DSSP file (Angstrom, degrees, kcal/mol; ACC not computed):
  #  RESIDUE AA STRUCTURE BP1 BP2  ACC     N-H-->O    O-->H-N    N-H-->O    O-->H-N    TCO  KAPPA ALPHA  PHI   PSI    X-CA   Y-CA   Z-CA
    1    1 A M              0   0    0      0, 0.0     2,-0.5     0, 0.0    74,-0.1   0.000 360.0 360.0 360.0 129.0    0.0    0.0    0.0
    2    2 A K        -     0   0    0      0, 0.0     2,-0.5     0, 0.0     0, 0.0  -0.702 360.0-158.5 -83.5 124.2    1.4    3.4   -1.0
    3    3 A I        -     0   0    0     -2,-0.5    41,-0.2    41,-0.1    40,-0.1  -0.902  18.0-123.9-106.1 132.6    1.3    5.9    1.8
    4    4 A S        -     0   0    0     39,-2.2     4,-0.1    -2,-0.5    39,-0.1  -0.176   7.7-130.2 -70.4 161.1    1.4    9.6    0.8
    5    5 A F  S    S+     0   0    0      2,-0.1    -1,-0.1     3,-0.0     3,-0.1   0.529  86.1  88.4 -86.8  -8.0    4.0   12.1    2.1
    6    6 A E  S    S-     0   0    0      1,-0.2     2,-0.1    37,-0.1    -2,-0.0  -0.255 105.8 -59.8 -78.2 174.0    1.1   14.5    2.9
    7    7 A T        -     0   0    0    117,-0.1     2,-0.4     1,-0.0    -1,-0.2  -0.381  66.2-164.4 -57.0 127.5   -0.6   14.5    6.3
    8    8 A T        -     0   0    0    115,-0.3   117,-2.5    -3,-0.1     2,-0.3  -0.948   6.3-157.6-128.4 140.4   -2.1   11.0    6.5
    9    9 A Y  E     -ab  45 125A   0     35,-2.2    37,-2.2    -2,-0.4     2,-0.4  -0.802  12.5-160.0-121.0 154.7   -4.7    9.6    8.9
   10   10 A C  E     -ab  46 126A   0    115,-2.6   117,-2.3    -2,-0.3     2,-0.3  -0.988  23.7-146.3-132.4 122.4   -5.8    6.2   10.3
   11   11 A I  E     - b   0 127A   0     35,-2.8    37,-0.4    -2,-0.4   117,-0.2  -0.694   3.1-140.3-102.5 143.3   -9.4    6.1   11.6
   12   12 A D     >  -     0   0    0    115,-2.6     4,-2.1    -2,-0.3     3,-0.3  -0.461  29.8-105.6 -91.4 163.8  -10.7    4.1   14.6
   13   13 A T  H  > S+     0   0    0      1,-0.2     4,-2.5     2,-0.2     5,-0.2   0.904 118.0  56.7 -54.2 -46.6  -14.1    2.3   14.8
   14   14 A S  H  > S+     0   0    0      1,-0.2     4,-2.1     2,-0.2    -1,-0.2   0.876 109.3  45.2 -58.9 -39.7  -15.5    4.9   17.2
   15   15 A S  H  > S+     0   0    0    112,-0.3     4,-2.8    -3,-0.3    -1,-0.2   0.870 110.0  53.6 -74.5 -36.9  -14.9    7.7   14.7
   16   16 A L  H  X S+     0   0    0     -4,-2.1     4,-1.9     2,-0.2    -2,-0.2   0.932 112.1  45.3 -61.0 -44.0  -16.2    5.8   11.7
   17   17 A I  H  X S+     0   0    0     -4,-2.5     4,-2.4     1,-0.2    -2,-0.2   0.924 115.3  46.6 -66.2 -44.2  -19.5    5.1   13.6
   18   18 A D  H  X>S+     0   0    0     -4,-2.1     4,-3.1    -5,-0.2     5,-0.6   0.888 108.3  56.7 -64.5 -38.5  -19.7    8.8   14.7
   19   19 A L  H  X5S+     0   0    0     -4,-2.8     4,-1.4     1,-0.2    -1,-0.2   0.920 112.0  42.4 -57.9 -44.5  -18.9   10.0   11.2
   20   20 A K  H  <5S+     0   0    0     -4,-1.9    -2,-0.2    -5,-0.2    -1,-0.2   0.919 120.0  41.4 -69.0 -43.8  -21.9    8.1    9.9
   21   21 A K  H  <5S+     0   0    0     -4,-2.4    -2,-0.2     1,-0.2    -3,-0.2   0.902 125.3  31.1 -74.7 -41.7  -24.3    9.0   12.6
   22   22 A K  H  <5S+     0   0    0     -4,-3.1    -3,-0.2     1,-0.2    -1,-0.2   0.709 129.0  35.1 -91.9 -21.5  -23.5   12.6   13.1
   23   23 A Y  S  <<S-     0   0    0     -4,-1.4    -1,-0.2    -5,-0.6    -2,-0.1  -0.513  79.4-169.4-132.2  64.0  -22.5   13.6    9.6
   24   24 A P    > > -     0   0    0      0, 0.0     3,-1.2     0, 0.0     5,-0.7  -0.243  23.4-134.0 -62.5 142.1  -24.7   11.5    7.3
   25   25 A P  T 3 5S+     0   0    0      0, 0.0     5,-0.1     0, 0.0     9,-0.1   0.648  99.7  66.1 -72.4 -14.7  -23.7   11.6    3.6
   26   26 A D  T 3 5S+     0   0    0      3,-0.1     2,-0.2     4,-0.1    -3,-0.0   0.222  99.9  59.8 -92.9  16.6  -27.2   12.2    2.3
   27   27 A S  T X 5S-     0   0    0     -3,-1.2     3,-1.5    -4,-0.1    -4,-0.0  -0.411 118.4 -65.1-121.1-160.6  -27.3   15.6    4.0
   28   28 A F  T 3 5S+     0   0    0      1,-0.3     3,-0.4    -2,-0.2     4,-0.1   0.436 122.7  77.7 -74.1   5.8  -25.2   18.7    3.5
   29   29 A F  T >>< +     0   0    0     -5,-0.7     4,-1.4     1,-0.2     3,-1.2   0.353  60.1 103.6 -89.5   4.4  -22.3   16.7    4.9
   30   30 A K  H <> S+     0   0    0     -3,-1.5     4,-2.6     1,-0.3     5,-0.2   0.856  72.5  62.0 -53.6 -37.2  -21.9   14.9    1.5
   31   31 A A  H 3> S+     0   0    0     -3,-0.4     4,-2.4     1,-0.2    -1,-0.3   0.842  99.9  54.1 -61.0 -33.5  -18.8   17.1    0.8
   32   32 A I  H <> S+     0   0    0     -3,-1.2     4,-2.6     2,-0.2    -1,-0.2   0.949 110.2  45.6 -64.4 -47.9  -17.0   15.6    3.9
   33   33 A W  H  X S+     0   0    0     -4,-1.4     4,-2.4     1,-0.2    -2,-0.2   0.884 112.2  52.0 -63.7 -38.6  -17.6   12.1    2.6
   34   34 A D  H  X S+     0   0    0     -4,-2.6     4,-2.0     2,-0.2    -1,-0.2   0.922 110.9  47.8 -62.3 -43.9  -16.5   13.1   -0.9
   35   35 A D  H  X S+     0   0    0     -4,-2.4     4,-2.4     2,-0.2    -2,-0.2   0.923 111.9  48.7 -64.3 -44.7  -13.3   14.7    0.5
   36   36 A I  H  X S+     0   0    0     -4,-2.6     4,-2.4     1,-0.2    -1,-0.2   0.904 109.0  54.1 -63.2 -40.1  -12.5   11.6    2.6
   37   37 A G  H  X S+     0   0    0     -4,-2.4     4,-2.1     1,-0.2    -1,-0.2   0.899 109.4  48.1 -58.8 -40.6  -13.1    9.4   -0.5
   38   38 A E  H  X S+     0   0    0     -4,-2.0     4,-2.1     2,-0.2    -2,-0.2   0.892 109.1  53.4 -65.9 -39.8  -10.6   11.5   -2.4
   39   39 A M  H  X>S+     0   0    0     -4,-2.4     5,-3.2     2,-0.2     4,-0.6   0.900 107.5  51.2 -62.0 -39.8   -8.1   11.2    0.5
   40   40 A V  H ><5S+     0   0    0     -4,-2.4     3,-1.4     4,-0.2    -2,-0.2   0.952 110.3  48.8 -60.4 -49.1   -8.5    7.4    0.4
   41   41 A K  H 3<5S+     0   0    0     -4,-2.1    -1,-0.2     1,-0.3    -2,-0.2   0.848 112.0  49.4 -59.1 -35.1   -7.8    7.4   -3.4
   42   42 A E  H 3<5S-     0   0    0     -4,-2.1    -1,-0.3    -5,-0.1    -2,-0.2   0.503 118.4-110.1 -84.4  -4.6   -4.7    9.6   -2.8
   43   43 A G  T <<5S+     0   0    0     -3,-1.4   -39,-2.2    -4,-0.6    -3,-0.2   0.825  88.3 111.7  80.9  32.2   -3.3    7.4    0.0
   44   44 A N      < +     0   0    0     -5,-3.2   -35,-2.2     1,-0.2     2,-0.3   0.319  67.0  52.9-117.2   5.7   -4.0    9.8    2.8
   45   45 A F  E     +a    9   0A   0     -6,-0.6     2,-0.3   -37,-0.2   -35,-0.2  -0.959  64.1 153.2-150.0 123.1   -6.7    8.1    4.8
   46   46 A F  E     -a   10   0A   0    -37,-2.2   -35,-2.8    -2,-0.3     2,-0.3  -0.837  21.9-169.3-138.9 171.4   -6.7    4.5    6.1
   47   47 A T  E     -d   77   0B   0     29,-2.1    31,-3.2    -2,-0.3     2,-0.3  -0.871  29.9-108.9-146.3-176.2   -8.0    2.1    8.7
   48   48 A I  E >>  -d   78   0B   0    -37,-0.4     4,-1.6    -2,-0.3     3,-0.7  -0.795  25.8-109.2-118.4 162.9   -7.0   -1.5    9.6
   49   49 A E  H 3> S+     0   0    0     29,-0.9     4,-2.3    -2,-0.3     5,-0.2   0.865 116.0  56.8 -55.2 -41.4   -8.6   -4.9    9.1
   50   50 A L  H 3> S+     0   0    0      1,-0.2     4,-2.1     2,-0.2    -1,-0.2   0.830 103.9  53.5 -65.8 -31.4   -9.4   -5.3   12.8
   51   51 A V  H <> S+     0   0    0     -3,-0.7     4,-2.7     2,-0.2    -1,-0.2   0.913 108.8  49.6 -65.7 -42.0  -11.3   -2.0   12.8
   52   52 A I  H  X S+     0   0    0     -4,-1.6     4,-2.4     2,-0.2    -2,-0.2   0.900 109.1  52.1 -64.0 -40.2  -13.4   -3.2    9.9
   53   53 A E  H  X S+     0   0    0     -4,-2.3     4,-0.7     2,-0.2    -1,-0.2   0.914 111.3  47.1 -62.0 -42.7  -14.0   -6.5   11.8
   54   54 A E  H >X S+     0   0    0     -4,-2.1     3,-1.1     1,-0.2     4,-0.6   0.933 111.6  51.3 -62.0 -45.2  -15.2   -4.6   14.9
   55   55 A L  H >X S+     0   0    0     -4,-2.7     4,-2.3     1,-0.3     3,-1.4   0.883 101.5  60.4 -60.2 -40.8  -17.4   -2.4   12.7
   56   56 A N  H 3< S+     0   0    0     -4,-2.4    -1,-0.3     1,-0.3    -2,-0.2   0.718  98.9  59.0 -63.1 -20.6  -19.0   -5.4   11.1
   57   57 A K  H << S+     0   0    0     -3,-1.1    -1,-0.3    -4,-0.7    -2,-0.2   0.737 115.0  34.7 -77.5 -22.7  -20.3   -6.5   14.5
   58   58 A F  H << S+     0   0    0     -3,-1.4     2,-0.3    -4,-0.6    -2,-0.2   0.745 108.9  68.2-100.3 -29.8  -22.2   -3.2   15.0
   59   59 A E  S  < S-     0   0    0     -4,-2.3     2,-0.1     1,-0.1   -42,-0.0  -0.704  80.0-114.1-105.0 145.8  -23.4   -2.3   11.5
   60   60 A D    >   -     0   0    0     -2,-0.3     3,-2.1     1,-0.1     6,-0.3  -0.452  29.3-120.4 -68.4 143.6  -26.0   -3.9    9.2
   61   61 A K  T 3  S+     0   0    0      1,-0.3    -1,-0.1    -2,-0.1    -2,-0.0   0.756 114.9  49.8 -60.1 -25.5  -24.5   -5.5    6.1
   62   62 A N  T 3  S+     0   0    0      4,-0.1    -1,-0.3     5,-0.0    -2,-0.0   0.317  86.3 125.0 -95.0   7.9  -26.7   -3.2    4.0
   63   63 A D  S <> S-     0   0    0     -3,-2.1     4,-2.1     1,-0.1     5,-0.2  -0.288  71.3-120.6 -67.9 150.4  -25.7   -0.1    5.9
   64   64 A F  H  > S+     0   0    0      1,-0.2     4,-3.0     2,-0.2     5,-0.2   0.917 112.1  52.3 -56.3 -46.1  -24.2    2.9    4.1
   65   65 A L  H  > S+     0   0    0      1,-0.2     4,-2.6     2,-0.2    -1,-0.2   0.902 108.7  49.2 -62.7 -42.1  -20.9    2.8    6.0
   66   66 A V  H  > S+     0   0    0     -6,-0.3     4,-2.5     2,-0.2    -1,-0.2   0.916 114.0  46.9 -61.9 -43.1  -20.4   -0.9    5.2
   67   67 A S  H  X S+     0   0    0     -4,-2.1     4,-2.3     2,-0.2    -2,-0.2   0.912 111.5  50.9 -64.1 -42.8  -21.1   -0.2    1.5
   68   68 A W  H  X S+     0   0    0     -4,-3.0     4,-1.6     2,-0.2    -2,-0.2   0.920 111.7  47.4 -61.6 -44.7  -18.7    2.8    1.6
   69   69 A I  H  X S+     0   0    0     -4,-2.6     4,-1.3     1,-0.2     3,-0.2   0.927 111.2  50.8 -62.9 -45.4  -16.0    0.8    3.1
   70   70 A N  H  < S+     0   0    0     -4,-2.5     4,-0.3     1,-0.2     3,-0.3   0.877 108.8  52.5 -60.6 -37.0  -16.4   -2.1    0.6
   71   71 A H  H  < S+     0   0    0     -4,-2.3    -1,-0.2     1,-0.2    -2,-0.2   0.854 122.7  29.5 -65.2 -34.9  -16.3    0.5   -2.2
   72   72 A H  H >X S+     0   0    0     -4,-1.6     4,-2.2    -3,-0.2     3,-1.7   0.388  86.4 111.9-104.9   2.0  -13.0    1.9   -0.9
   73   73 A K  H 3X  +     0   0    0     -4,-1.3     4,-1.7     1,-0.3    -1,-0.1   0.753  68.0  62.1 -57.2 -31.6  -11.5   -1.2    0.8
   74   74 A H  H 34 S+     0   0    0     -4,-0.3    -1,-0.3     1,-0.2    -2,-0.1   0.814 122.2  22.1 -67.2 -27.8   -8.6   -1.8   -1.6
   75   75 A K  H <4 S+     0   0    0     -3,-1.7    -2,-0.2   -74,-0.1    -1,-0.2   0.591 121.8  58.4-109.0 -15.8   -7.0    1.6   -0.8
   76   76 A L  H  < S+     0   0    0     -4,-2.2   -29,-2.1    -7,-0.2     2,-0.6   0.863  90.9  73.0 -81.9 -38.7   -8.6    2.1    2.6
   77   77 A I  E  <  -d   47   0B   0     -4,-1.7     2,-0.5    -5,-0.2   -29,-0.2  -0.696  62.4-158.5 -93.9 120.5   -7.5   -0.9    4.5
   78   78 A L  E     -d   48   0B   0    -31,-3.2   -29,-0.9    -2,-0.6     2,-0.2  -0.819  20.1-135.2 -90.4 130.0   -3.9   -1.2    5.7
   79   79 A H        -     0   0    0     -2,-0.5     2,-0.6   -31,-0.2     5,-0.1  -0.540  25.5 -99.7 -85.2 152.8   -2.9   -4.8    6.3
   80   80 A I        -     0   0    0     -2,-0.2     2,-0.1     4,-0.1    -1,-0.1  -0.606  42.3-161.5 -75.5 114.4   -0.9   -5.8    9.4
   81   81 A T     >  -     0   0    0     -2,-0.6     4,-2.9     1,-0.1     5,-0.2  -0.379  34.3-102.9 -87.0 171.4    2.8   -6.2    8.4
   82   82 A S  H  > S+     0   0    0      1,-0.2     4,-2.4     2,-0.2     5,-0.2   0.874 124.4  52.8 -64.0 -35.3    5.3   -8.1   10.5
   83   83 A E  H  > S+     0   0    0      2,-0.2     4,-2.2     1,-0.2    -1,-0.2   0.910 112.0  44.5 -65.8 -42.0    6.7   -4.7   11.7
   84   84 A V  H  > S+     0   0    0      2,-0.2     4,-3.0     1,-0.2    -2,-0.2   0.906 111.9  53.8 -67.4 -41.6    3.2   -3.6   12.8
   85   85 A W  H  X S+     0   0    0     -4,-2.9     4,-2.1     2,-0.2    -2,-0.2   0.927 110.2  46.7 -58.2 -46.2    2.6   -7.1   14.4
   86   86 A T  H  X S+     0   0    0     -4,-2.4     4,-1.8     2,-0.2    -1,-0.2   0.923 114.0  47.3 -62.7 -45.5    5.8   -6.8   16.4
   87   87 A A  H  X S+     0   0    0     -4,-2.2     4,-2.4     1,-0.2    -2,-0.2   0.896 110.5  53.2 -63.5 -40.2    5.0   -3.2   17.5
   88   88 A G  H  X S+     0   0    0     -4,-3.0     4,-2.4     1,-0.2    -1,-0.2   0.891 107.2  51.0 -62.1 -40.5    1.4   -4.3   18.4
   89   89 A K  H  X S+     0   0    0     -4,-2.1     4,-2.0     2,-0.2    -1,-0.2   0.882 110.1  49.9 -64.7 -38.2    2.7   -7.1   20.6
   90   90 A I  H  X S+     0   0    0     -4,-1.8     4,-2.9     2,-0.2     5,-0.3   0.922 110.2  50.5 -65.0 -44.0    5.0   -4.7   22.4
   91   91 A I  H  X S+     0   0    0     -4,-2.4     4,-2.3     1,-0.2    -2,-0.2   0.924 110.5  49.3 -59.9 -45.1    2.1   -2.3   23.0
   92   92 A M  H  < S+     0   0    0     -4,-2.4    -1,-0.2     1,-0.2    -2,-0.2   0.888 113.9  46.1 -62.8 -38.0   -0.1   -5.0   24.4
   93   93 A K  H  < S+     0   0    0     -4,-2.0    -2,-0.2     1,-0.2    -1,-0.2   0.914 118.9  39.8 -70.4 -42.9    2.7   -6.1   26.7
   94   94 A E  H  < S+     0   0    0     -4,-2.9    -2,-0.2     1,-0.2    -1,-0.2   0.723 127.9  32.4 -79.8 -21.9    3.6   -2.6   27.9
   95   95 A H    ><  +     0   0    0     -4,-2.3     3,-2.0    -5,-0.3     4,-0.3  -0.496  60.5 157.3-135.2  64.8   -0.1   -1.4   28.1
   96   96 A P  G >  S+     0   0    0      0, 0.0     3,-1.4     0, 0.0    -1,-0.1   0.733  70.2  74.3 -63.2 -19.6   -2.3   -4.3   29.1
   97   97 A E  G 3  S+     0   0    0      1,-0.3    39,-0.1    -3,-0.1    -5,-0.1   0.709  85.4  65.5 -64.8 -18.6   -4.9   -1.8   30.3
   98   98 A L  G <  S+     0   0    0     -3,-2.0     2,-0.3    -7,-0.2    -1,-0.3   0.747  87.1  86.4 -72.4 -24.2   -5.7   -1.1   26.7
   99   99 A L  S <  S-     0   0    0     -3,-1.4     2,-0.5    -4,-0.3     3,-0.0  -0.582  79.7-128.3 -85.2 139.1   -7.0   -4.6   26.2
  100  100 A K    >>  -     0   0    0     -2,-0.3     4,-1.9     1,-0.1     3,-0.9  -0.737  11.1-141.4 -88.1 127.7  -10.7   -5.3   27.0
  101  101 A E  H 3> S+     0   0    0     -2,-0.5     4,-2.5     1,-0.3     5,-0.2   0.868  98.7  57.9 -58.0 -41.5  -11.0   -8.3   29.4
  102  102 A E  H 3> S+     0   0    0      1,-0.2     4,-1.0     2,-0.2    -1,-0.3   0.820 109.3  46.3 -62.7 -29.5  -14.1   -9.7   27.6
  103  103 A K  H <4>S+     0   0    0     -3,-0.9     5,-2.9     2,-0.2     4,-0.4   0.863 110.1  53.0 -78.1 -36.5  -12.2   -9.9   24.4
  104  104 A Q  H ><5S+     0   0    0     -4,-1.9     3,-1.1     1,-0.2    -2,-0.2   0.919 106.7  52.3 -62.8 -43.4   -9.2  -11.5   26.0
  105  105 A V  H 3<5S+     0   0    0     -4,-2.5    -1,-0.2     1,-0.3    -2,-0.2   0.870 116.3  39.7 -60.7 -38.4  -11.3  -14.3   27.6
  106  106 A K  T 3<5S-     0   0    0     -4,-1.0    -1,-0.3    -5,-0.2    -2,-0.2   0.357 110.8-120.2 -94.5   5.3  -12.9  -15.1   24.2
  107  107 A Y  T < 5 +     0   0    0     -3,-1.1    -3,-0.2    -4,-0.4    -2,-0.1   0.871  55.3 160.5  56.5  40.4   -9.5  -14.7   22.3
  108  108 A I      < -     0   0    0     -5,-2.9    -1,-0.2    -6,-0.1    -2,-0.1  -0.816  45.0-111.8 -91.9 127.2  -11.0  -12.0   20.2
  109  109 A P        -     0   0    0      0, 0.0     2,-0.5     0, 0.0    -1,-0.0  -0.276  27.1-134.1 -60.1 143.4   -8.3   -9.9   18.5
  110  110 A E     >  -     0   0    0      1,-0.1     4,-0.5    -6,-0.0   -59,-0.1  -0.872  10.4-160.3-103.2 126.7   -8.2   -6.3   19.8
  111  111 A A  H >> S+     0   0    0     -2,-0.5     4,-2.3   -61,-0.2     3,-0.6   0.869  76.6  74.1 -73.9 -37.6   -7.9   -3.5   17.2
  112  112 A D  H 3> S+     0   0    0      1,-0.3     4,-2.4     2,-0.2     5,-0.2   0.862  95.3  45.4 -53.4 -51.6   -6.6   -0.7   19.4
  113  113 A P  H 3> S+     0   0    0      0, 0.0     4,-2.2     0, 0.0    -1,-0.3   0.866 116.9  47.0 -62.3 -32.2   -2.9   -1.9   19.9
  114  114 A F  H <X S+     0   0    0     -3,-0.6     4,-2.2    -4,-0.5    -2,-0.2   0.777 108.6  54.0 -81.2 -25.9   -2.6   -2.6   16.2
  115  115 A L  H  X S+     0   0    0     -4,-2.3     4,-2.3     2,-0.2    -1,-0.2   0.931 112.7  44.5 -66.1 -46.2   -4.2    0.7   15.2
  116  116 A I  H  X S+     0   0    0     -4,-2.4     4,-2.6    -5,-0.2    -2,-0.2   0.919 114.0  49.7 -62.6 -44.2   -1.6    2.5   17.3
  117  117 A A  H  X S+     0   0    0     -4,-2.2     4,-2.8    -5,-0.2     5,-0.2   0.897 110.0  51.0 -62.7 -40.8    1.2    0.2   16.0
  118  118 A T  H  X S+     0   0    0     -4,-2.2     4,-2.2     1,-0.2    -1,-0.2   0.923 112.6  45.9 -62.1 -44.5    0.1    0.9   12.4
  119  119 A A  H  X>S+     0   0    0     -4,-2.3     5,-2.1     2,-0.2     4,-0.8   0.898 114.1  49.3 -65.0 -40.3    0.1    4.7   13.1
  120  120 A M  H ><5S+     0   0    0     -4,-2.6     3,-0.5     3,-0.2    -2,-0.2   0.941 114.9  42.3 -64.4 -49.2    3.5    4.4   14.8
  121  121 A V  H 3<5S+     0   0    0     -4,-2.8    -1,-0.2     1,-0.2    -2,-0.2   0.858 124.2  36.4 -67.6 -36.8    5.2    2.4   12.0
  122  122 A N  H 3<5S-     0   0    0     -4,-2.2    -1,-0.2    -5,-0.2    -2,-0.2   0.331 107.0-118.0-102.8   6.8    3.7    4.4    9.2
  123  123 A N  T <<5 +     0   0    0     -4,-0.8  -115,-0.3    -3,-0.5     2,-0.3   0.946  59.5 156.5  56.0  53.8    3.8    7.9   10.8
  124  124 A L      < -     0   0    0     -5,-2.1     2,-0.5    -6,-0.1    24,-0.3  -0.714  44.8-123.3-107.5 158.3    0.0    8.3   10.7
  125  125 A I  E     -b    9   0A   0   -117,-2.5  -115,-2.6    -2,-0.3     2,-0.4  -0.889  28.7-134.3 -98.0 129.8   -2.4   10.5   12.8
  126  126 A I  E     -bc  10 149A   0     22,-2.5    24,-2.8    -2,-0.5     2,-0.6  -0.688  10.0-155.0 -87.1 135.6   -5.1    8.5   14.5
  127  127 A I  E     +bc  11 150A   0   -117,-2.3  -115,-2.6    -2,-0.4  -112,-0.3  -0.960  32.2 149.0-107.1 118.7   -8.7    9.8   14.4
  128  128 A T        -     0   0    0     22,-2.5  -115,-0.0    -2,-0.6    24,-0.0  -0.992  47.3-147.1-148.5 151.1  -10.7    8.4   17.4
  129  129 A E        +     0   0    0     -2,-0.3     3,-0.1    22,-0.1    22,-0.1   0.326  60.4 126.8 -97.1   5.6  -13.5    9.6   19.6
  130  130 A E  S    S-     0   0    0      1,-0.1    -2,-0.1     2,-0.1     2,-0.1  -0.273  75.2 -85.1 -66.1 152.3  -12.1    7.8   22.6
  131  131 A N        -     0   0    0      1,-0.1     3,-0.5     2,-0.1     9,-0.4  -0.342  31.2-151.0 -60.9 127.2  -11.6    9.9   25.8
  132  132 A K  S    S+     0   0    0      1,-0.2    -1,-0.1     7,-0.1     5,-0.1   0.627  91.8  51.8 -77.2 -13.2   -8.3   11.7   25.8
  133  133 A T  S    S+     0   0    0      3,-0.0     2,-0.4     6,-0.0    -1,-0.2   0.569  83.0  98.7-101.8  -8.9   -7.9   11.6   29.6
  134  134 A S    >   -     0   0    0     -3,-0.5     3,-1.2     1,-0.1     6,-0.5  -0.669  65.2-146.2 -82.0 128.6   -8.5    7.9   30.3
  135  135 A H  T 3  S+     0   0    0     -2,-0.4    -1,-0.1     1,-0.3   -38,-0.1   0.706  95.2  55.6 -66.1 -20.4   -5.2    6.0   30.7
  136  136 A N  T 3  S+     0   0    0      4,-0.1     2,-0.3   -39,-0.1    -1,-0.3  -0.001  92.7  89.9-105.3  29.1   -6.6    2.8   29.1
  137  137 A R  S <> S-     0   0    0     -3,-1.2     4,-1.9    -6,-0.1     3,-0.4  -0.799  88.7 -99.3-122.7 164.7   -7.7    4.4   25.8
  138  138 A I  H  > S+     0   0    0     -2,-0.3     4,-2.9     1,-0.2     5,-0.3   0.874 115.1  55.0 -51.6 -48.3   -6.1    5.0   22.4
  139  139 A P  H  > S+     0   0    0      0, 0.0     4,-2.3     0, 0.0    -1,-0.2   0.908 110.3  44.6 -58.6 -42.9   -5.2    8.7   23.0
  140  140 A A  H  > S+     0   0    0     -6,-0.5     4,-1.6    -3,-0.4    -2,-0.2   0.924 117.4  43.7 -67.4 -44.3   -3.2    8.1   26.2
  141  141 A V  H  X S+     0   0    0     -4,-1.9     4,-1.2     2,-0.2    -1,-0.2   0.889 113.3  52.7 -69.1 -38.0   -1.3    5.0   24.9
  142  142 A S  H ><>S+     0   0    0     -4,-2.9     5,-2.8    -5,-0.3     3,-0.6   0.920 105.9  53.8 -61.1 -43.7   -0.7    6.7   21.6
  143  143 A E  H ><5S+     0   0    0     -4,-2.3     3,-1.4    -5,-0.3    -1,-0.2   0.890 102.0  59.0 -58.3 -39.6    0.8    9.7   23.4
  144  144 A F  H 3<5S+     0   0    0     -4,-1.6    -1,-0.2     1,-0.3    -2,-0.2   0.859 111.5  41.1 -56.5 -36.7    3.2    7.4   25.2
  145  145 A Y  T <<5S-     0   0    0     -4,-1.2    -1,-0.3    -3,-0.6    -2,-0.2   0.325 119.7-107.6 -96.6   6.9    4.6    6.3   21.8
  146  146 A G  T < 5S+     0   0    0     -3,-1.4     2,-0.5    -4,-0.4    -3,-0.2   0.737  71.1 143.4  76.5  22.0    4.6    9.7   20.3
  147  147 A V      < -     0   0    0     -5,-2.8     2,-0.3    -6,-0.2    -1,-0.3  -0.842  48.8-127.7 -97.7 128.0    1.6    9.1   18.0
  148  148 A R        -     0   0    0     -2,-0.5   -22,-2.5   -24,-0.3     2,-0.4  -0.555  24.3-166.8 -78.3 136.3   -0.7   12.0   17.5
  149  149 A C  E     +c  126   0A   0     -2,-0.3     2,-0.3   -24,-0.2   -22,-0.2  -0.973  10.4 170.3-124.0 137.6   -4.4   11.5   18.1
  150  150 A I  E     -c  127   0A   0    -24,-2.8   -22,-2.5    -2,-0.4     2,-0.2  -0.923  25.3-125.9-136.8 164.0   -7.3   13.8   17.1
  151  151 A N     >  -     0   0    0     -2,-0.3     4,-2.3   -24,-0.2     5,-0.2  -0.486  40.7 -90.7-101.4-179.8  -11.1   13.5   17.1
  152  152 A L  H  > S+     0   0    0      1,-0.2     4,-2.8     2,-0.2     5,-0.2   0.894 124.9  52.2 -60.1 -42.5  -13.4   14.1   14.1
  153  153 A L  H  > S+     0   0    0      1,-0.2     4,-2.2     2,-0.2    -1,-0.2   0.896 110.7  48.2 -63.5 -38.0  -13.9   17.8   14.9
  154  154 A E  H  > S+     0   0    0      2,-0.2     4,-2.4     1,-0.2    -1,-0.2   0.885 111.0  51.4 -66.9 -37.9  -10.1   18.3   15.0
  155  155 A F  H  X S+     0   0    0     -4,-2.3     4,-2.2     2,-0.2    -2,-0.2   0.928 108.9  50.7 -61.5 -45.5   -9.8   16.5   11.7
  156  156 A F  H  X>S+     0   0    0     -4,-2.8     5,-2.4     1,-0.2     4,-0.7   0.904 110.5  49.7 -60.0 -41.8  -12.5   18.7   10.2
  157  157 A E  H ><5S+     0   0    0     -4,-2.2     3,-0.9     1,-0.2    -1,-0.2   0.925 110.0  50.3 -62.7 -44.9  -10.5   21.8   11.4
  158  158 A E  H 3<5S+     0   0    0     -4,-2.4    -1,-0.2     1,-0.3    -2,-0.2   0.865 111.3  48.8 -61.5 -35.8   -7.3   20.5    9.9
  159  159 A R  H 3<5S-     0   0    0     -4,-2.2    -1,-0.3    -5,-0.2    -2,-0.2   0.597 113.3-121.2 -80.6 -10.5   -9.0   19.9    6.6
  160  160 A G  T <<5 +     0   0    0     -3,-0.9    -3,-0.2    -4,-0.7     2,-0.1   0.742  46.6 172.3  78.9  23.8  -10.5   23.4    6.7
  161  161 A Y      < +     0   0    0     -5,-2.4     2,-0.3    -6,-0.2    -1,-0.2  -0.450   5.0 176.1 -67.0 136.9  -14.1   22.2    6.5
  162  162 A K        -     0   0    0     -2,-0.1     2,-0.6     2,-0.0    -5,-0.0  -0.995  30.0-140.5-141.6 146.2  -16.6   25.1    7.0
  163  163 A I        -     0   0    0     -2,-0.3     2,-0.4     2,-0.0    -2,-0.0  -0.947  28.6-173.0-105.4 117.6  -20.3   25.5    6.9
  164  164 A I              0   0    0     -2,-0.6    -2,-0.0     1,-0.1     0, 0.0  -0.929 360.0 360.0-116.6 133.2  -21.1   28.8    5.2
  165  165 A R              0   0    0     -2,-0.4    -1,-0.1     0, 0.0    -2,-0.0   0.428 360.0 360.0 -90.0 360.0  -24.6   30.4    4.9
């Protein structure tokens, strides 16, 4: 997968769901979805396979977001490389608080450490709606590794989105 030299983002499950619910594409937010689609095509906007797997547990197969992801999946989804896998294992060992107990018991893979590892290895900015002050969430663990995290509103500001009357 070719990653651009421009500012590049990797989005979490929480932000994908919020993006769909709060900024639906069939309203005046269509321009946001169009811009993100262009960013995907240009190699500036990604997610990882484990985020998509989490998302598929919450969303209906006929849902707009699932369709949108399927339409963009060849350029949207970054696969876990051996370097990312190694970094993810280190993150899980150093920050077990990031892992959800119910997933550990059932041996369900956890997206968060690998999202952080992907961002770390590929120099990406993570977009997540997770609480920035909780020690067991993506923003706090990302900060520990020097990975920048922003939420959707901060992403919109960086992209220069404006609503003008």
